[in-house]
C-alpha positions as CSV (number, residue, x, y, z in Angstrom):
1,M,-46.6,22.2,-53.3
2,D,-43.3,23.4,-54.1
3,R,-42.8,26.6,-56.7
4,L,-41.4,24.2,-59.3
5,Q,-44.7,22.1,-59.6
6,Q,-46.8,25.6,-59.5
7,F,-44.2,26.6,-62.7
8,E,-45.4,23.2,-64.4
9,I,-49.3,23.5,-63.5
10,F,-48.8,27.2,-65.1
11,I,-47.0,25.9,-68.0
12,E,-49.8,23.5,-68.6
13,V,-52.7,26.2,-68.0
14,A,-51.0,28.1,-70.8
15,K,-50.8,25.3,-73.1
16,R,-54.3,23.8,-72.8
17,E,-55.8,27.3,-72.5
18,S,-57.7,25.7,-69.6
19,F,-57.8,24.9,-66.0
20,S,-59.9,21.8,-66.5
21,E,-57.9,20.2,-69.3
22,A,-54.8,20.9,-67.3
23,A,-55.9,19.4,-64.7
24,L,-57.2,16.1,-66.6
25,R,-53.4,16.1,-68.3
26,L,-51.5,16.4,-65.0
27,D,-54.0,14.0,-63.0
28,L,-55.1,16.9,-60.5
29,P,-58.0,18.2,-59.1
30,R,-59.2,21.4,-60.7
31,S,-59.1,23.2,-57.1
32,T,-55.4,22.3,-57.0
33,V,-54.7,23.7,-60.2
34,T,-56.7,26.9,-59.6
35,S,-55.1,26.9,-55.9
36,A,-51.6,26.9,-57.7
37,I,-51.9,29.9,-60.2
38,Q,-53.5,31.8,-57.1
39,S,-50.7,30.8,-55.4
40,L,-48.2,32.6,-58.0
41,E,-49.8,35.3,-58.9
42,T,-50.1,36.2,-54.7
43,F,-46.8,36.0,-54.4
44,Y,-45.4,37.4,-57.4
45,K,-48.1,40.0,-57.1
46,V,-49.1,39.5,-60.8
47,R,-51.9,38.5,-63.0
48,L,-50.9,35.7,-65.4
49,F,-54.3,34.6,-66.9
50,Q,-57.4,36.6,-68.1
51,R,-60.4,34.2,-67.3
52,T,-63.7,34.6,-69.0
53,T,-66.4,31.9,-69.0
54,R,-65.3,30.7,-72.1
55,R,-61.6,31.0,-72.2
56,V,-58.1,31.2,-70.6
57,S,-55.8,33.5,-72.0
58,L,-52.1,34.7,-70.6
59,T,-51.9,38.3,-69.8
60,Q,-48.8,40.4,-70.6
61,D,-47.0,39.0,-67.7
62,G,-47.8,35.7,-68.2
63,K,-46.6,35.7,-71.7
64,R,-43.3,37.7,-70.5
65,I,-42.7,34.9,-67.8
66,L,-43.6,31.8,-69.7
67,P,-40.7,31.4,-72.1
68,D,-38.3,31.4,-68.2
69,C,-40.5,29.0,-67.0
70,Q,-40.2,26.5,-69.8
71,N,-36.7,26.6,-69.7
72,L,-36.4,26.2,-66.0
73,L,-38.8,23.1,-66.1
74,M,-36.6,22.1,-69.1
75,D,-33.5,22.3,-67.4
76,Y,-34.8,20.5,-64.1
77,Q,-36.2,17.4,-66.4
78,L,-32.2,17.4,-68.0
79,L,-30.8,17.4,-64.5
80,E,-33.1,14.5,-63.1
81,Q,-31.9,12.2,-66.5
82,M,-28.5,13.2,-65.6
83,I,-28.5,12.4,-61.9
84,Q,-30.3,9.2,-62.7
85,T,-27.9,8.0,-65.4
86,H,-25.1,8.6,-63.0
87,N,-26.3,6.9,-60.4
88,Q,-26.7,3.3,-62.8
89,D,-23.4,3.5,-62.8
90,Y,-23.4,2.5,-59.0
91,Q,-24.3,-0.9,-59.8
92,G,-22.6,-4.1,-60.3
93,I,-20.5,-6.5,-58.6
94,L,-17.4,-5.8,-56.5
95,K,-14.7,-8.6,-55.2
96,V,-13.2,-7.4,-52.7
97,D,-10.2,-9.4,-50.4
98,M,-8.8,-8.3,-46.8
99,P,-7.6,-9.7,-43.5
100,S,-10.1,-12.2,-41.9
101,R,-9.9,-9.7,-38.7
102,I,-10.8,-6.4,-40.0
103,S,-13.3,-8.1,-42.7
104,H,-15.3,-9.1,-39.6
105,Q,-14.7,-6.8,-36.8
106,I,-14.7,-3.6,-39.1
107,V,-15.7,-4.2,-42.4
108,V,-18.8,-6.1,-42.1
109,P,-20.8,-4.5,-39.2
110,A,-20.3,-0.6,-41.1
111,L,-21.3,-2.5,-44.4
112,P,-24.8,-1.8,-43.8
113,D,-24.3,2.1,-44.2
114,F,-22.5,1.6,-47.7
115,F,-25.2,-0.5,-49.1
116,Q,-27.9,2.3,-47.7
117,Q,-26.1,4.6,-49.9
118,Y,-25.3,2.4,-52.9
119,P,-28.2,-0.3,-52.8
120,N,-27.6,-1.4,-56.3
121,I,-23.9,-2.7,-55.6
122,Q,-23.2,-6.0,-55.0
123,I,-19.6,-7.0,-52.8
124,Q,-18.5,-10.5,-52.6
125,L,-16.2,-10.2,-49.4
126,H,-13.4,-13.0,-49.7
127,S,-11.0,-12.8,-46.2
128,S,-7.2,-13.9,-47.2
129,D,-4.1,-12.8,-45.2
130,H,-2.0,-13.4,-48.1
131,L,-1.6,-11.2,-51.0
132,T,-4.0,-11.8,-54.2
133,N,-3.1,-12.0,-57.7
134,L,-5.7,-9.6,-58.2
135,V,-5.5,-9.7,-62.2
136,E,-5.9,-13.7,-62.5
137,Q,-8.7,-13.7,-59.9
138,E,-10.5,-10.8,-60.9
139,V,-10.5,-8.7,-57.3
140,D,-11.2,-5.3,-57.8
141,C,-8.9,-4.2,-54.5
142,V,-7.5,-5.8,-51.3
143,V,-6.6,-4.4,-48.1
144,R,-3.4,-5.5,-46.9
145,V,-1.1,-4.9,-43.9
146,G,3.0,-4.7,-44.2
147,T,5.5,-4.1,-47.0
148,L,3.9,-4.2,-50.4
149,E,6.1,-5.8,-53.2
150,N,4.0,-6.1,-56.0
151,S,4.7,-2.6,-58.0
152,S,2.1,-3.2,-60.5
153,L,-0.8,-2.6,-58.4
154,I,-1.9,0.9,-57.8
155,C,-1.7,1.6,-53.3
156,K,-4.0,4.0,-51.7
157,S,-2.5,4.4,-48.0
158,V,-4.7,4.0,-45.5
159,G,-2.5,4.9,-42.5
160,Y,-0.6,2.6,-39.6
161,L,-1.1,0.3,-37.6
162,E,0.5,0.7,-34.0
163,M,1.9,-2.3,-32.5
164,V,1.6,-3.7,-28.9
165,N,3.4,-6.7,-27.1
166,C,1.4,-8.6,-24.8
167,A,0.3,-12.3,-23.2
168,S,-2.2,-13.1,-20.7
169,P,-2.1,-12.5,-17.1
170,D,-2.0,-16.2,-16.0
171,Y,1.2,-16.6,-18.6
172,L,3.1,-13.9,-17.3
173,Q,2.3,-14.8,-13.8
174,Q,3.6,-18.0,-14.3
175,F,6.6,-16.9,-16.4
176,G,7.3,-13.4,-15.4
177,T,6.7,-10.0,-17.0
178,P,9.6,-9.3,-19.2
179,Q,11.7,-5.9,-18.1
180,T,14.6,-6.3,-20.7
181,L,15.3,-7.9,-23.8
182,E,17.2,-10.5,-22.5
183,D,14.5,-11.7,-20.6
184,L,12.6,-12.7,-23.5
185,Q,14.8,-16.1,-23.4
186,Q,12.9,-17.8,-20.7
187,H,9.7,-17.0,-22.8
188,S,8.1,-18.8,-25.8
189,M,5.7,-16.7,-28.9
190,I,2.8,-18.2,-30.6
191,N,4.1,-18.4,-34.5
192,Y,2.2,-16.4,-36.9
193,P,4.5,-17.2,-39.8
194,S,4.6,-15.1,-43.4
195,G,5.9,-18.0,-45.3
196,V,6.1,-21.4,-45.4
197,G,8.1,-23.7,-43.2
198,E,8.4,-20.8,-40.6
199,Q,8.6,-22.5,-37.3
200,Q,10.9,-19.9,-35.1
201,G,9.3,-17.4,-33.4
202,I,10.7,-14.0,-34.3
203,F,10.6,-11.3,-31.6
204,F,10.8,-7.5,-33.1
205,C,12.0,-4.9,-31.8
206,R,13.1,-1.5,-32.2
207,H,16.3,-2.7,-33.9
208,E,16.6,-5.9,-34.1
209,R,15.2,-9.5,-34.2
210,I,15.1,-11.9,-31.4
211,K,14.6,-15.7,-31.9
212,L,12.3,-17.1,-29.4
213,N,10.9,-20.8,-29.0
214,A,7.4,-21.1,-30.7
215,N,5.5,-24.4,-29.6
216,L,2.7,-23.1,-31.7
217,S,1.9,-21.9,-35.3
218,V,-1.4,-20.1,-36.2
219,N,-2.4,-18.9,-39.8
220,N,-5.3,-16.3,-38.7
221,T,-5.3,-13.5,-36.3
222,E,-8.1,-14.6,-34.4
223,A,-6.4,-17.8,-33.7
224,Y,-3.2,-15.9,-32.9
225,I,-5.7,-13.9,-30.2
226,Q,-7.2,-16.9,-28.7
227,A,-3.8,-18.5,-28.2
228,A,-2.5,-15.4,-26.5
229,R,-5.5,-15.1,-24.2
230,A,-5.1,-19.2,-23.4
231,G,-1.6,-18.2,-21.9
232,L,0.1,-20.5,-24.7
233,G,2.7,-17.6,-25.2
234,I,3.2,-13.9,-26.1
235,I,2.2,-12.4,-29.3
236,Q,3.1,-9.0,-31.2
237,I,-0.2,-7.5,-33.0
238,P,-1.2,-4.2,-34.1
239,Y,-3.2,-2.2,-31.0
240,Y,-6.3,-2.1,-32.4
241,D,-6.8,-5.7,-32.6
242,V,-6.7,-6.1,-29.3
243,R,-7.2,-2.5,-27.7
244,E,-10.2,-4.3,-25.7
245,D,-8.6,-7.1,-24.3
246,L,-6.2,-4.7,-22.8
247,E,-8.8,-2.8,-21.7
248,Q,-10.7,-5.4,-19.9
249,G,-7.2,-7.1,-18.8
250,R,-7.6,-10.4,-20.6
251,L,-4.1,-9.4,-21.9
252,V,-1.1,-7.1,-20.4
253,E,1.4,-5.3,-22.2
254,F,4.8,-5.3,-21.6
255,L,8.1,-3.9,-23.3
256,S,6.1,-0.8,-24.7
257,Y,9.5,0.8,-25.7
258,E,10.8,-2.0,-27.4
259,V,7.5,-2.4,-29.6
260,C,8.2,-2.8,-33.5
261,S,7.5,0.0,-36.1
262,A,4.0,0.3,-37.0
263,L,2.9,-1.8,-40.0
264,A,1.4,0.3,-43.2
265,L,-2.0,-0.3,-43.9
266,N,-3.2,0.0,-47.8
267,V,-5.6,-0.4,-50.2
268,L,-4.8,-1.5,-53.8
269,Y,-6.2,-2.3,-56.8
270,P,-5.1,-3.4,-60.5
271,N,-3.5,-0.7,-62.9
272,R,-6.0,0.4,-65.1
273,Q,-6.9,3.3,-67.4
274,Y,-10.2,3.2,-66.2
275,I,-11.6,2.9,-62.4
276,P,-15.0,1.9,-62.3
277,R,-17.2,4.1,-60.4
278,R,-18.4,1.3,-57.7
279,L,-14.8,0.6,-56.8
280,D,-14.3,4.3,-56.7
281,V,-17.0,4.9,-54.3
282,F,-16.1,1.7,-52.3
283,M,-12.9,2.8,-51.6
284,S,-13.5,6.4,-50.8
285,W,-16.3,4.6,-48.1
286,L,-13.6,2.2,-46.9
287,I,-10.8,4.0,-46.3
288,P,-12.4,6.6,-43.5
289,V,-14.0,3.6,-42.0
290,L,-10.2,2.1,-41.4
291,Q,-8.6,4.9,-40.4
292,Q,-11.2,5.3,-37.8
293,Q,-11.3,1.7,-36.6
294,C,-7.3,0.1,-37.1
295,C,-5.2,3.1,-37.0
296,L,-5.7,4.0,-33.4
297,Q,-3.0,5.5,-31.1
298,R,-2.3,4.4,-27.5
299,E,-2.9,7.1,-24.4
300,N,-0.2,7.0,-22.2
301,K,2.4,4.9,-23.7
302,K,5.5,4.2,-21.2
303,P,8.2,6.3,-22.2
304,L,11.8,5.2,-23.0
305,P,13.8,4.0,-20.0
306,L,16.8,6.3,-19.3
């Protein structure tokens, strides 16, 4: 039994002037009540009650500490009420939208940790690689990669995604591994268009863009990676997406010194005067998860050629 419970028993005995009535009121065995009072008296080396066969009354020391014990118990009860009221704010539905790869590979596997902390929050998770109109679709927040254009949204920066150029070993064996930008003209890209009607592959370098043939266009990251594994062309993709493919040899990096600039990763939410607590705690949980899993740095990156 902790000290706070002992103080509660002390207050009840003082109020009832009876060990038996206090035990009945607190739904405790009389022996537990007696033991709690004895423990307090032993610990503080004071006698709290005068005991006779007819009544129980406070000693001078008991009268002196009773008001402070009552205030302590009242403060504790107020604190509990405040915490319970605060936790009630961590409930309700959150509508979240993010790229499918980030959703499936990173966020969903980590969600058990979030729900363990906030079991009363419900999440409606949508996967999309294109900017969503948060206001019209009543979405609470989105995760997006790349340059931001909508200034009406509030942005929380997560970090940057380092990019990598890669292709399958079979593809590179058949068409050769590019050693210079000029070598790229002999190759095909898998196209991942950012807009409608874009069928020409664009290879992004440090200082220029190079148009390449593209026989295949896809509209999601999973298909983009699978097409590269199948030897259908070269791709440019965030490093975290293909780290395991590179480590296990399913894909091979090339022209590491001509990789394009890192892409910004952001969490966006509508400009509101009041941010719901459920959204605030979700973003506070989400951003470190994304930073740890997405914003990876390659080791042993090859330097620029002399």
